[in-house]
Structure formats: C-alpha cells, structure tokens
C-alpha positions as CSV (number, residue, x, y, z in Angstrom):
1,M,-24.1,51.8,16.9
2,E,-21.1,50.2,14.6
3,R,-18.7,52.1,17.2
4,K,-19.9,50.4,20.1
5,R,-19.6,47.3,18.4
6,N,-16.2,47.8,17.5
7,L,-15.2,48.8,21.3
8,A,-17.0,45.7,22.8
9,S,-15.1,43.5,20.2
10,T,-11.6,45.1,21.2
11,S,-12.5,45.0,24.9
12,V,-12.3,41.1,24.8
13,K,-9.2,39.7,25.9
14,S,-7.7,36.7,24.1
15,V,-7.0,33.8,26.2
16,A,-5.0,31.4,25.1
17,L,-6.5,27.8,24.9
18,K,-4.8,25.5,27.5
19,P,-3.8,22.0,26.1
20,P,-6.5,19.4,26.8
21,R,-5.7,17.5,30.1
22,R,-5.2,13.5,29.3
23,A,-7.6,11.5,31.3
24,A,-6.5,8.8,33.7
25,L,-5.8,5.6,31.9
26,T,-8.1,3.1,32.7
27,I,-5.7,0.3,32.0
28,S,-2.3,0.1,32.3
29,K,-1.3,-3.2,30.5
30,P,1.2,-2.3,27.7
31,E,-0.3,-5.1,25.7
32,L,-3.7,-2.9,25.5
33,L,-2.2,0.5,25.3
34,V,-1.6,2.3,22.3
35,E,1.4,4.8,22.0
36,G,0.4,4.9,25.7
37,S,-3.3,5.8,25.4
38,D,-6.2,3.8,26.5
39,Q,-8.4,5.3,24.0
40,T,-8.2,1.9,21.7
41,F,-9.4,0.1,24.8
42,R,-12.1,2.6,25.6
43,G,-13.7,2.3,21.9
44,L,-13.6,-1.6,22.3
45,V,-15.5,-1.7,25.5
46,H,-18.2,0.8,24.4
47,N,-18.5,-1.1,21.1
48,L,-18.8,-4.2,23.2
49,F,-21.8,-2.6,25.1
50,G,-23.5,-1.7,21.5
51,F,-22.9,-5.5,20.6
52,L,-24.3,-6.7,23.3
53,A,-27.2,-4.4,23.7
54,R,-28.3,-5.3,19.8
55,H,-27.6,-8.9,20.4
56,S,-29.9,-8.8,23.5
57,A,-32.6,-7.0,21.2
58,I,-32.0,-10.0,18.8
59,R,-32.5,-12.7,21.3
60,E,-35.6,-11.0,22.6
61,G,-36.8,-10.9,18.9
62,H,-36.6,-14.8,18.5
63,G,-38.3,-15.3,21.8
64,A,-41.3,-13.2,20.6
65,V,-41.5,-15.1,17.2
66,I,-42.4,-18.4,19.2
67,G,-44.0,-16.2,22.0
68,L,-41.2,-16.6,24.9
69,A,-39.4,-13.8,26.5
70,G,-35.6,-13.7,25.4
71,I,-34.3,-15.5,28.4
72,E,-36.7,-18.2,28.1
73,Y,-36.1,-18.6,24.6
74,T,-32.3,-18.8,25.1
75,M,-32.7,-21.3,28.3
76,L,-34.9,-23.5,25.9
77,I,-32.7,-24.0,22.9
78,S,-29.8,-24.5,25.1
79,I,-31.7,-27.4,26.9
80,G,-32.2,-29.0,23.3
81,H,-28.8,-28.5,22.3
82,L,-27.0,-29.9,25.3
83,A,-29.4,-33.0,25.6
84,A,-27.8,-34.2,22.3
85,E,-24.4,-34.5,24.2
86,G,-26.2,-36.6,27.1
87,D,-28.2,-35.9,30.4
88,V,-28.9,-32.1,31.2
89,S,-29.2,-31.1,34.6
90,V,-30.1,-27.3,36.1
91,K,-26.5,-27.0,36.8
92,D,-25.6,-28.0,33.3
93,V,-27.7,-25.1,31.9
94,A,-26.6,-22.6,34.6
95,D,-22.8,-23.4,33.5
96,H,-23.5,-23.2,30.2
97,L,-25.4,-20.1,30.2
98,H,-23.0,-18.3,32.9
99,L,-26.3,-17.8,35.4
100,S,-27.1,-18.8,38.8
101,G,-28.4,-22.0,39.8
102,A,-31.8,-20.1,41.6
103,F,-32.3,-18.1,38.3
104,T,-31.6,-21.2,35.8
105,T,-34.5,-22.9,38.5
106,V,-37.0,-19.7,37.6
107,I,-37.0,-19.9,34.1
108,T,-36.9,-23.6,33.9
109,N,-40.2,-24.1,36.0
110,K,-41.8,-21.4,33.8
111,L,-40.7,-23.3,31.0
112,L,-42.3,-26.5,32.4
113,S,-45.4,-24.8,33.2
114,K,-45.9,-23.8,29.3
115,G,-45.4,-28.0,28.5
116,L,-41.9,-26.8,26.6
117,I,-39.8,-29.1,28.6
118,E,-39.9,-32.2,31.3
119,K,-38.0,-33.0,34.3
120,A,-37.5,-36.4,35.3
121,G,-35.2,-38.3,37.5
122,H,-31.9,-39.2,36.7
123,P,-31.3,-43.0,36.0
124,V,-28.5,-43.5,38.1
125,D,-28.1,-40.3,40.8
126,K,-31.5,-40.0,42.0
127,R,-30.9,-36.6,43.6
128,R,-30.5,-35.1,40.1
129,L,-33.4,-34.1,37.4
130,C,-32.9,-34.3,33.8
131,L,-34.1,-31.8,31.6
132,T,-35.7,-32.3,28.1
133,V,-37.5,-30.4,25.2
134,T,-40.8,-31.5,24.7
135,A,-42.6,-32.4,21.4
136,R,-44.3,-28.6,21.6
137,G,-41.1,-26.9,22.6
138,R,-39.1,-28.9,19.8
139,D,-41.7,-27.8,17.1
140,M,-41.6,-24.0,18.2
141,L,-37.8,-24.4,17.9
142,V,-38.3,-25.7,14.3
143,R,-40.4,-23.2,13.1
144,L,-38.2,-20.3,14.6
145,A,-35.2,-22.0,12.7
146,P,-35.6,-20.2,9.3
147,V,-35.9,-16.6,10.9
148,Q,-32.9,-17.4,13.4
149,R,-30.9,-18.6,10.7
150,K,-31.1,-15.7,8.2
151,V,-31.0,-13.0,11.2
152,N,-27.5,-15.0,12.5
153,D,-26.1,-15.3,9.0
154,V,-26.5,-11.3,8.6
155,Q,-25.0,-10.4,12.6
156,F,-22.0,-12.6,12.0
157,G,-21.7,-12.7,8.4
158,C,-18.8,-9.9,8.5
159,L,-16.5,-12.9,10.1
160,T,-14.2,-15.1,8.0
161,A,-13.8,-18.7,9.2
162,K,-10.4,-17.9,10.8
163,E,-11.9,-14.6,12.3
164,F,-15.1,-16.6,13.8
165,A,-13.0,-19.3,15.6
166,L,-10.7,-16.7,17.0
167,L,-13.6,-14.6,18.5
168,A,-15.0,-17.7,19.8
169,D,-11.8,-18.6,21.8
170,M,-11.1,-14.9,22.8
171,V,-14.5,-14.5,24.3
172,E,-14.5,-17.8,26.3
173,R,-11.4,-16.3,27.6
174,L,-12.9,-13.3,28.6
175,V,-15.6,-14.6,30.3
176,T,-13.3,-16.3,32.5
177,S,-11.1,-13.3,33.2
178,S,-14.1,-11.1,33.6
179,E,-15.0,-13.6,36.8
180,Q,-11.8,-13.0,38.0
181,A,-12.1,-9.3,37.6
182,M,-15.4,-9.2,39.3
183,A,-14.1,-11.5,42.3
184,L,-11.3,-8.5,42.1
185,Q,-13.8,-6.0,42.5
186,R,-14.9,-7.2,45.8
187,Y,-11.6,-6.0,47.3
188,P,-11.2,-2.4,46.2
189,H,-9.0,-1.4,49.2
190,M,-6.3,-4.3,48.6
191,A,-6.7,-4.7,44.6
192,G,-3.2,-4.9,43.7
193,T,-2.6,-7.5,46.7
194,A,-5.1,-9.7,45.6
195,S,-4.4,-9.3,41.8
196,S,-0.7,-10.7,42.6
197,L,-1.9,-13.5,44.8
198,M,-4.1,-14.7,41.9
199,G,-1.2,-14.9,39.8
200,V,0.9,-16.7,42.3
201,M,-1.6,-18.8,42.9
202,Q,-2.3,-19.6,39.2
203,F,1.4,-20.2,38.5
204,G,2.1,-22.1,41.5
205,I,-0.7,-24.4,41.5
206,G,0.1,-25.0,37.5
207,A,3.7,-25.5,38.5
208,I,3.1,-28.2,41.2
209,F,0.5,-30.3,38.7
210,G,2.8,-30.0,35.8
211,A,5.6,-31.5,38.2
212,V,3.0,-34.3,39.6
213,V,2.0,-35.4,36.0
214,G,5.4,-35.3,34.8
215,Q,6.9,-37.2,37.4
216,T,3.6,-40.1,37.5
217,F,3.7,-40.1,33.6
218,D,3.3,-43.7,32.4
219,G,2.6,-43.0,28.7
220,T,-1.2,-43.0,29.4
221,I,-3.7,-40.1,30.0
222,A,-4.4,-41.6,33.5
223,P,-2.0,-39.3,35.3
224,M,-3.3,-35.9,33.6
225,T,-7.0,-36.9,33.7
226,T,-6.2,-37.7,37.6
227,A,-4.8,-34.3,38.3
228,M,-7.6,-32.5,36.4
229,G,-10.2,-34.3,38.2
230,I,-8.3,-33.3,41.8
231,A,-8.0,-29.8,40.5
232,G,-11.8,-29.9,39.8
233,I,-12.5,-31.2,43.2
234,L,-10.4,-28.4,44.9
235,C,-12.1,-26.2,43.1
236,L,-15.4,-26.9,44.0
237,L,-14.5,-27.3,47.9
238,S,-12.6,-23.9,47.9
239,N,-15.7,-22.3,46.3
240,R,-18.1,-23.8,48.7
241,L,-15.8,-23.0,51.6
242,L,-14.7,-19.5,50.7
243,V,-17.3,-17.6,48.5
244,R,-20.3,-16.3,50.4
245,D,-23.8,-14.8,49.0
246,G,-23.7,-11.1,49.1
C-alpha cells in the first residue's frame, strides 16, 4: 500500500503556476488609479454599498420608532426642515431628496392620510400646494429626536469637523456626477462621444456666460444673478424638450 502511494505521488506532474491575469480596469482617470490599479477604487465603491445598506437599515429603524416606513420618515422630517426656510411644495421635497415628483406625491399622500402633514394652496401661486407638518407629525419627530441623535452621533462620530465638511461637499458633487453618468449610460454605443460632448458643452457654456457677465459687470450682483436665472431657465427648457420617460 505504501509503495502504491509513493508511485501515485511521483506520477503527478508538477505544473508551473501561471501569474494571475489582471482584470480589465473599471475606470481610466489617472487621479483614481493607484499604481495603475483600480483596486482602491473598487474598494471605495463596495464600501459605499456597505455604508448605504447600513444607513438604509438605520433609516428604517428611525421610522419604526414612530410607526412609519423609512421613506415616510425621511419625507416627513424633510418637510419639517424645509418648512423652516419657507414654503414647501412637492417639487421642493423631490429635488431635496433626489426623487421623482410622482413618487414624492405618492408618499406625501400617505402622510396626508395619516394626518402627519397638511396640504394648502400657495398664497400667491394658486397652482402650487404647500406642505406643512401637523402637530401630530411634529410630536412624533420630537419623540424620535433623542434616539436619532444618539444613533447619528455614533454613525458619524468617526469624522472630524473638517472631514465632515469635506464629505458633505464630496457627496453633493458625487450626486451630480452620478446623474451625468446615468444619462451617459443610456447611450453605451456612443459613450465616448457623449462624454466628450458633455465636457465641451460644460466648458463652452461656462465660458460664454463668464464672458457675458464680465462684459456687463456694473459693480453689483445683477449680471451674475441674471446669468444664473437664464441658465436655470435654459436647463429647465432643455430638460422638458429633450428628456423622455423610459
């Protein structure tokens, strides 16, 4: 038996191990590559998935304390915070939470049916509805606040004041760039052309408006605010004309 075992072991040929093949890069910007590798970038993306999953679970937990689903709690507290700055419409809430107007309408109607918010006509624009949190809704948020503070302090307690400011700025910019990436993903067959066109348009429009503001500058903020208003109107019109559902 021992002889058979020795013969079997000597009959196995040693095979030289091939070096592992490097996977295709998932990003090409030099600033995001570390020694030519995207491993750090992939780690960041996967950690973001982990963070978002845990934060969503925490949000659901906050909502459960006051008997609401996570998204209902988020919308309720958002209406309360936005109302401190002025009138709040469905569009304001949708923009603040980066959600569609239709979905926001569905959730606000649920909050309305539960008596947690009220809808009233806008004092000037009769086409708009203003959202406010009812006394019952405010009481629920006040009851949640002590638990909410403790949980949030632990979750974000690893950040310094400087790190927190940097993170808030970076996340805001990532939301904008992610929207651009989603638009780009709709045209995979011409991604390079679309990306180049977006870059040219951004720099070109910025240069045009910068030149106009510089030429019309009169020592006040009027030229800048006028340019921003025109840019906003153009963005709204282009969105209405070019973007289609589905």
